[in-house]
C-alpha positions in Angstrom: 58.5 -37.5 128.7 59.5 -36.9 125.1 60.0 -40.7 124.6 56.4 -41.4 125.9 55.0 -38.8 123.5 56.9 -40.4 120.6 55.7 -43.8 121.6 52.1 -42.7 121.9 52.3 -41.1 118.4 53.7 -44.3 116.9 51.0 -46.3 118.6 48.3 -44.1 117.1 49.8 -44.2 113.6 50.0 -48.1 113.8 46.4 -48.3 115.1 44.9 -46.3 112.3 47.5 -47.5 109.8 47.3 -44.1 108.2 50.1 -44.4 105.7 48.9 -47.8 104.4 45.3 -46.6 104.1 46.2 -43.6 102.0 46.4 -40.6 104.3 48.9 -38.4 102.6 51.7 -36.8 104.4 50.7 -33.2 104.9 52.4 -30.4 103.0 53.4 -27.5 105.4 51.3 -25.0 103.4 48.1 -27.2 103.8 45.8 -27.0 106.7 46.1 -30.4 108.6 42.4 -30.3 109.5 41.5 -30.0 105.8 43.8 -32.9 104.8 42.2 -35.1 107.5 38.7 -34.2 106.5 39.4 -34.9 102.8 40.9 -38.2 103.7 37.8 -39.3 105.6 35.5 -38.1 102.9 37.4 -39.1 99.7 39.3 -42.2 100.8 37.2 -43.8 103.5 33.8 -42.4 102.3 33.0 -41.1 105.7 31.9 -37.5 105.2 29.8 -37.3 108.3 32.6 -38.0 110.8 33.7 -35.0 112.8 37.3 -34.4 113.7 38.3 -32.7 116.9 41.9 -32.0 116.0 44.5 -32.9 113.4 48.2 -32.4 114.1 51.5 -33.3 112.4 53.8 -35.7 114.1 57.2 -37.0 113.3 58.0 -36.8 109.5 54.8 -34.8 109.0 52.6 -37.8 109.7 49.1 -36.5 110.4 47.3 -37.7 113.5 43.6 -37.5 113.9 41.5 -37.0 117.0 37.8 -37.6 116.6 34.9 -35.9 118.5 33.4 -39.2 119.7 34.5 -42.7 120.3 31.9 -44.0 117.9 33.4 -41.8 115.1 36.8 -43.2 115.9 35.5 -46.8 115.7 33.8 -46.2 112.4 37.1 -44.8 111.0 39.0 -47.8 112.3 36.5 -50.2 110.7 36.3 -48.4 107.3 38.1 -50.0 104.4 
């Protein structure tokens, strides 16, 4: 079960290519939701996209879950 969770986390990180697109590794004292929202607004210029949840994975890599599939697609297509 743990291996499947790690595999899923790695797949999500590759899909969004978060590290290469500038999403910073979260500092433990920062709220992960705030880090994700700032990334969408400042880096991808997508202030109107709503996040459902942000959590930290392996090596403090943040993962984003969007409220809707259309929000997710817009984030994937953003440069």
